[in-house]
N, C-alpha and C positions, 0 to 999 in steps of 0.2 A: 575851517573845510578843506580837505585835500581834492586835489582835482588832479585826475590821468589823462592827459588829451588820449586821443585816436594813434599817432603815432606812438605814442609810447606804450599804450597797452597792445598794441599789434608787435612793437620789436618784442616783447615778452611773451607773448602766445606762443604754444606749442601744441602737439596733438598731444601728448603725453600729459603735459599738466592739466587740458579741457575733458580728458579719458580720468584722472582724475577727480576733478573736482564734476563732473557728471555722474559717475560714480555715489560718490558721500552726499548729491542732494538729491539723486534718485531715491536713494534708501533714506536719508532725513525725511524726504515725503511723505515717510509711511511712519513716524516717528509720532507719537504722543502730543498735542499740542501743533502739529504743524498744521499752516491752513495756506490752500491758493484758494487767493480771490477771485471772482468773478470778473473775465477778461471786460478790460473798457474797448470797444472798435467804435473809430472815430474818421474822418477824412478832410482833406484840404480843402478850398475853396474849387479845384477840379475832383473829382469825385474820385476819379482812380487813383487819386494821391492820398494812399490810406495811412493809416498809423493805428497804433493799440498799445495800450498801458496793462503791462501782467505785474500784478504784486504778489506777497508770499512774507510769511515768515514763519521761522519756528524758533526752539532756545536757541538758536545761536543768535538768527540775521534776522533782519528786517528789512523791508524798501523794494523797488520798483525796477520795474526795466520800460522803457517807451520806443518801441519798434514802428519805424518806418518804413514802406516800400513806395516811391516814387519813380513811376515807370516814367513820366517825363523828362527824368533827371537822363534819359538816353538823349535827346537834344543838345545838352549842356556835355558832354562825355564823361559823365557821375556816375556811381557808384547809383542804383535805385535802393537796396539796402540802406539804412541806417539804424542806431543802437544808442543809447546811454542808459547808464546802470544808475542808481540811487539807493544809499545803504546808510538806514538812522542809524546816530548814537542811540542806544536806546536807555542810555542812562540820561539826557537829556533832553531827547524829542525831539532833534535837532539832524538835520541831512549831514552825516562825517566825509561820506566820499562820494565825489558825481566820476565816474568811470565812464566813457567814450569806448564803444563797445559795436562800432561797423565789423571789423574783421574779429573779434571775441564772437559775438554773435554768429559767424560759419563754423568756426570751432565746437562752438558749444552744441549748434543741432547733430555736426558731425560726430561729436564723441556720445551723447546719446543714443545715436547707431550703434558707434562703434562698443560700446557698452553691453550694450544689449544683444548683438552678436556674437560679439565674443563668448557671453554668457549663453547664450540659445542655438548656434549654429554647429553641426556638426564641425568636429577638430579638424576633420582631414579637406574641411571646403576649402576649394579652390577658384574654381569658379566665379566669378560675378556679375552679374547684367545690371548693368547701370544706367535709367529711364531718369533724363534730363542732360542740358548740357551749358547750365548756369554757371552762375558764379558757386552756387551751395554745391553743384555737384560733382566741383573738383575736389572740395573738400571731404567728401563724402567718399570718392575714391581712397584718397590717400588715407584716411581714418582707418577705412578696411583692412588697406594693403597692410597698415601696421598691426593687424591681430591676426591676421592671417596670412600663410606664404601663396598668395596668387597666381597662378599660372595664366590668367587674361581677364583684363576685362571687356564686357562686350555690351560700347555704348547704343544705346538707342534712344535717336532723337525725330526732331519731326522735320526737319530740312536735311539732306545729305550736306551740303555747305558749309552748313553752322556743324555737326556732328564732327566732318570730316576735320575739320580744325578742330571741334574739343578733344579728338582722338591724338593729332599732331599731339599736342600741347597736353596732355597727361602722357603720351611717349616720350617728348623733352625733361618729363620727371623721373624719368625709369618707370613711368608703370607699362602694363603688357596690357595697353588700350586696342582693341578694333572695332569698328563698326562692324552691325549688325542690328537685323529687323528685330521684330519685338519676339516674334513666335521662337525661330532658333534659338535668339537668347535666353529667354521662359528656360526650354528643353535642353538648353549646355547647361545653365546655370545649376549651383547648389547655394547662391546665395544672391536675392535679388533687391535690388535698394530702389523706391521709388522717389524722384527729389525733381517736382515739378509743381506747378499752379494748377494741373488737371479740376476738371471739374468732371468728369466721367472716368470709366476703368480703361488701363495702359495698356493692358492683356485679357487675356481669358482666361479664368482659375483653371482650365484642363492644359493646358500650357506649362503648368508648376508639377514639378515632377515631386516622387516623395523623397524625403531627405530635406525640403530648400528648406531654408529660411527667406524670411519676406521680411522688410522694414520697409515702410508708409512714410516719406519724412516730410513731404509736401501738402499733405493737408489737416490745416491749420486753422479752419474758419469752415464755418456754418457754408455746405454748399459745395464744396471741395471734394474730390473723391480720385484717387489714382486706385484701387484696388477694386476686383471681382466681388461682390457680397458672395457670389457660390466659394468664391475660396473661405472664406470664415466658416461654412460648413463641416470642411474635413480639413479645418488643423486647429491648432490649439492657439488661443489669441492671448497676448502680452501687448501690456502699455504703458505708458508713462505715470497717469493720472488716470482712474475711469471715468468718472465724472467730467470730465471736458474732452475725452476722446468721444464721449459720445453726443457731446454737441458740436466739435469742433474737429475731431478728427475723424481719423477714415472708418472707425466704427459709428459712426453714425447709419453711416449704412448697415449695419448687422440688427439681426433681429434683436430684440430687445431681453431674451431669456439669455442671450448669448453669454458666456461666460470669460470676464476677462480679470487675469492677473495681473498684478502691476507690478513690471520687472524689478521696485525695490524690494518687493517681496523674497523671491527670487534669490536675489543679491545679497541677504538677508538670512540665506537660507529657511525660511519660515515654509517654503511652498516649492515646488519640480518646478523645472524650465522642461527642457528636452526628454521624453523619457524611452523614446525608443528612434534608432539612429533612421526608419521612414517616417518618421511622423513629421509633418510638415506647421511649420513656428512661422508666426506674425508680429510683430513689432510695431503698434501703433507708436508713433510720437505728434502730439498736439505743439507739445513746449511747454516746461513748467516753467513758473517765474526762480522757483528753489535753483535753477539752475544757471542762471543769470548772479545770483544772490553769489555762489559757490564761485563761479566763476569771478569775479570782482575781487573776489576775497583771496582768490589763487592770484591773484596779478596785484593787488595790493600788500601781501604779503615779500612777492621780488622786489615792487618798487618801491614800500618802505618799510625796512627788511626788521628794525630795529623799534617800530611803531608798534605799541601796545594795543591789540585790536579788543579789550575786553570792552569797552565800552560798547562795542555789539551788540553785545550780548545781552540779555534782560534780566 
C-alpha cells in the first residue's frame, strides 16, 4: 500500500491536471459498467461536523472518498474541509493507494466547473459573477480564468468586509476582481458561478441575461439550493449525474419532467451542448466519486511515475 500525504498531493496538484482528470471522469461516468453508489452521510458527536462517503467503480478504477466539513475547526485555525481517497487493487481486493486530498478536492470541484463552462459557455464570455467568498470560490475563480479570458470577476458575498478581503486576495493573484451586489453582477455577467452553502436561491431568475452560462457548485446535499427554480424553465439543463443531481444537487428543486443532460454525453459527442448564442445553460455539479478516483490516479502517476497501475483495473 502506498500513502500520499496532503503535503505531497498538494504539491503535485494544478488546475491543468485537475481539468484533464475531471474531463476523463465525467466521460467515464457515462460508459457501460460505470457505477456511482449512493452517498453515505454521517456526522460527528457534534452534529454540525459532517462527513460523507462517495464510492464508485468503472472499467479502470474502484474506490471511495471520505470528505468532511467541520465548522468547529474555525476555533483552532484549521481548514473546515478534509478529504481522503482510497483506491482498490482490484486484482487482490485490498487498498492499494491512500491519497490525502484536502486541496485536491478544491481543484477537483473547480475543474468540473471549468470543463462544463468551457463546453457550454459562449466562446466570447468574459464577465464572471461569483457568489461566495470561501475557500472553494477562490479555486472556481482561478479555474474559470484558465478557460476564458475574463475581463471582470464580480464577487457577491454576504458581508462587505469579507467580500472586500476576498476581492483583494483575488487581485493579488492577478485576477480582475471587484465587489458587486447580486442583481448588478447577474445582469452584467455571461458566466455565473455559485460556490456557497446556501439553502435558498441567491438571485432572481429574471436577472440572468440571454446567453449566460450558470454553474451551481455548492448544492451537494438534500435541502441545499443556490439557483431559482424559475431559471430552469427557460434554460437548457446539464449535470454530472442526473440521478444524484435530482436528490442532492440543485436540480432537486427542478420539475420532475425537466430534461437533464449529463455533461459527459456532450463531451463524448453524443448530444449537443449550447445550440444558440442567446441560450441560457445551467450546469449542476453534485460531485461524483469518479472525479476523485481519477484525480487520485493522476496524482499517483506523478508521484510514482514508474509504478504499474494495472492492478487498479479489473
